[in-house]
PADRENKOL-301011 format. One record per residue (C-alpha): residue in one letter; x, y negated, z. Coordinates in steps of 0.1 Angstrom, whole numbers. Each point is the difference from the previous one (the first is absolute). Example, Ala and Ser with C-alpha at 12.3 -4.5 7.8 and 13.67 -1.06 7.14 Angstrom:
+------+-------+-------+-------+
: rest :    xx :    yy :    zz :
+------+-------+-------+-------+
:    a :   123 :    45 :    78 :
:    s :    14 :   -34 :    -7 :
+------+-------+-------+-------+
REM end
This chain:
+------+-------+-------+-------+
: rest :    xx :    yy :    zz :
+------+-------+-------+-------+
:    m :  -218 :   339 :   330 :
:    l :    16 :   -17 :    30 :
:    d :    18 :   -32 :    -7 :
:    n :    34 :    14 :    10 :
:    i :    -4 :    30 :   -23 :
:    r :   -10 :   -24 :   -28 :
:    a :    31 :   -21 :     6 :
:    h :    21 :    32 :     0 :
:    s :   -15 :    11 :   -33 :
:    i :     7 :   -33 :   -16 :
:    m :    36 :     1 :    11 :
:    v :     4 :    35 :   -13 :
:    a :   -14 :   -12 :   -33 :
:    r :    25 :   -29 :    -1 :
:    v :    29 :    24 :     7 :
:    a :   -12 :    24 :   -26 :
:    y :    -4 :   -28 :   -25 :
:    f :    36 :   -11 :     4 :
:    v :    12 :    36 :    -2 :
:    l :   -18 :     2 :   -33 :
:    q :    16 :   -32 :   -12 :
:    g :    34 :    14 :     9 :
:    l :    -7 :    32 :   -19 :
:    a :   -12 :   -19 :   -30 :
:    d :    31 :   -21 :     0 :
:    s :    25 :    28 :     5 :
:    s :   -12 :    35 :    -4 :
:    s :     3 :    21 :   -32 :
:    s :   -34 :    15 :     6 :
:    p :   -31 :   -22 :    -3 :
:    p :   -16 :    -7 :    34 :
:    p :   -35 :    12 :     8 :
:    s :   -30 :   -22 :    -6 :
:    e :     0 :   -32 :    20 :
:    k :   -38 :     1 :     3 :
:    l :     1 :    36 :    13 :
:    v :    28 :    -7 :    25 :
:    l :   -17 :   -31 :    14 :
:    a :   -34 :    16 :     2 :
:    g :    16 :    30 :    19 :
:    a :    20 :   -23 :    23 :
:    l :   -30 :   -22 :     8 :
:    l :   -22 :    30 :     7 :
:    h :    25 :    25 :    15 :
:    d :   -15 :    -6 :    35 :
:    i :   -37 :    -3 :   -11 :
:    a :   -10 :    26 :    26 :
:    k :    24 :   -10 :    28 :
:    t :   -26 :   -20 :    20 :
:    p :   -27 :    27 :     2 :
:    c :    27 :    26 :     6 :
:    l :    14 :   -19 :    30 :
:    k :   -34 :     4 :    16 :
:    n :    -7 :    36 :   -11 :
:    r :    36 :    13 :     0 :
:    c :    -2 :    13 :   -35 :
:    d :    27 :     3 :   -27 :
:    h :    -2 :   -34 :   -16 :
:    a :    19 :    10 :   -31 :
:    k :   -23 :    29 :    -7 :
:    h :   -31 :   -20 :     9 :
:    g :    12 :   -29 :   -21 :
:    r :     5 :    23 :   -30 :
:    e :   -36 :    12 :     4 :
:    i :   -13 :   -36 :     0 :
:    c :    20 :    -8 :   -32 :
:    l :   -12 :    31 :   -17 :
:    e :   -37 :    -7 :     9 :
:    l :     5 :   -35 :   -14 :
:    g :    14 :    14 :   -33 :
:    y :    37 :    -8 :     4 :
:    p :    18 :    33 :    -2 :
:    e :    35 :   -15 :    -7 :
:    v :    -2 :   -23 :    29 :
:    a :   -13 :    29 :    21 :
:    e :    32 :    19 :    -5 :
:    i :    21 :   -30 :    10 :
:    v :   -21 :    -4 :    32 :
:    r :     3 :    37 :     7 :
:    e :    38 :     0 :    -3 :
:    h :     9 :   -33 :    16 :
:    v :     9 :    17 :    33 :
:    i :    18 :    31 :   -13 :
:    l :     9 :     7 :   -37 :
:    m :   -10 :    34 :   -13 :
:    d :    24 :     0 :   -29 :
:    f :    34 :   -13 :    10 :
:    s :    22 :     2 :   -31 :
:    l :    37 :   -10 :     5 :
:    a :     7 :    11 :   -37 :
:    r :   -27 :   -24 :   -13 :
:    y :    12 :   -28 :    24 :
:    g :    35 :     5 :   -13 :
:    k :   -13 :    -9 :   -35 :
:    g :   -16 :   -32 :    14 :
:    d :   -35 :    14 :    -5 :
:    f :   -24 :   -10 :    28 :
:    l :   -37 :     4 :     3 :
:    a :   -26 :   -25 :    13 :
:    k :    -7 :    21 :    31 :
:    e :    38 :     1 :     8 :
:    i :     3 :   -37 :    -1 :
:    v :   -30 :    -5 :    23 :
:    y :    14 :    27 :    23 :
:    y :    33 :   -18 :     2 :
:    a :   -15 :   -35 :     4 :
:    d :   -22 :    12 :    28 :
:    k :    30 :    14 :    18 :
:    r :    17 :   -34 :    -2 :
:    v :   -29 :   -20 :    15 :
:    r :    -8 :     0 :    37 :
:    h :   -32 :   -18 :     5 :
:    d :     6 :   -29 :   -24 :
:    e :    38 :    -2 :     4 :
:    i :    26 :    15 :   -22 :
:    v :    24 :    22 :    20 :
:    s :    27 :    26 :    -6 :
:    l :   -10 :    36 :    -3 :
:    e :    17 :     6 :    34 :
:    e :   -21 :   -26 :    17 :
:    r :   -32 :    14 :   -16 :
:    l :    10 :    35 :    11 :
:    e :     4 :   -12 :    36 :
:    y :   -34 :   -16 :    -1 :
:    i :   -17 :    31 :   -16 :
:    l :    16 :    24 :    26 :
:    e :   -10 :   -23 :    29 :
:    n :   -36 :    -5 :   -12 :
:    y :    -8 :    32 :   -18 :
:    g :    25 :    26 :    13 :
:    n :   -22 :     8 :    30 :
:    n :    31 :    11 :    19 :
:    d :    -2 :    32 :   -20 :
:    p :    34 :    14 :   -10 :
:    k :   -14 :    18 :   -31 :
:    r :   -18 :   -31 :   -11 :
:    h :    32 :   -21 :     5 :
:    r :    20 :    25 :   -21 :
:    l :   -25 :    -2 :   -28 :
:    i :    -1 :   -38 :     0 :
:    k :    38 :    -1 :     0 :
:    e :     1 :    24 :   -29 :
:    n :   -24 :   -22 :   -19 :
:    f :    21 :   -31 :     6 :
:    a :    31 :    19 :   -10 :
:    k :   -16 :     6 :   -34 :
:    c :   -11 :   -36 :    -2 :
:    q :    36 :   -11 :     6 :
:    q :    11 :    22 :   -29 :
:    f :   -27 :   -15 :   -21 :
:    e :    11 :   -35 :    10 :
:    n :    36 :     8 :   -10 :
:    f :   -11 :    11 :   -35 :
:    l :   -25 :   -29 :    -3 :
:    i :    26 :   -27 :     9 :
:    s :    26 :    16 :   -22 :
:    s :   -25 :    -1 :   -30 :
:    m :    -9 :   -36 :     7 :
:    k :    36 :   -12 :     6 :
:    r :   -14 :   -21 :    28 :
:    t :     2 :     3 :    37 :
:    t :   -27 :     4 :    26 :
:    s :     9 :   -36 :    11 :
:    d :    -7 :   -12 :   -36 :
:    i :   -35 :    15 :     3 :
:    q :    -6 :   -16 :    34 :
:    k :    12 :   -34 :   -12 :
:    a :   -22 :     2 :   -31 :
:    v :   -30 :     7 :    21 :
:    l :     7 :   -27 :    25 :
:    m :     9 :   -26 :   -27 :
:    n :   -33 :     7 :   -19 :
:    p :   -27 :    -2 :    27 :
:    f :   -28 :    -5 :   -25 :
:    w :     8 :    30 :   -21 :
:    p :    -9 :     5 :   -29 :
+------+-------+-------+-------+
REM end
C-alpha cells in the first residue's frame, strides 16, 4: 500500500472512530462493532495500489482479498465503501447504522489525509475520477446526494455536528 493511501486509511479510521463515539453517546440504537468498523476503515483501500496500476475496481478486488484471507464481514465493508448497495432511509431514521455505512461515510469525508466537507470531496472525485464523462459525473453526484442524506440522519442521531467530529479527530492525533 502506498504511503498516501495508508495515511488516508488511517484518517478514515479516525473519523469512523469518532462517529462511533458520537453514536454510542447519543443514539438510541447500539452502534456497530468498533473492531469491525476500524478493520473495515483501515482495509477499505487494500487493493487501491495494485488497481491504480491495473485499472481494476479496487472495491471489488479488495473484497476478494479479504474473502481469501477469511474476513467476510470486512470484505463487505470494503466492497461497499464506494457505493452502498442497501441505502435505507427508514433504518437511518431510527438511528440504526451499519459498519459498512460508517466506513462509507468516513471515506467520503477524507481527501487524502485531510477531513473535508462532502462538497469538497465531491469536487475532488469528479475532477480525478469523473473522466469528463457526463454519465459518470451524474452517477457520482447521485452517490454523493445519498451520502448527504446519510450524513443528515447520522448527525441528527449523534446530536453533534460535522465540525464536532473534525475537532475530535484533530484534538486526538494519537487515536485511540
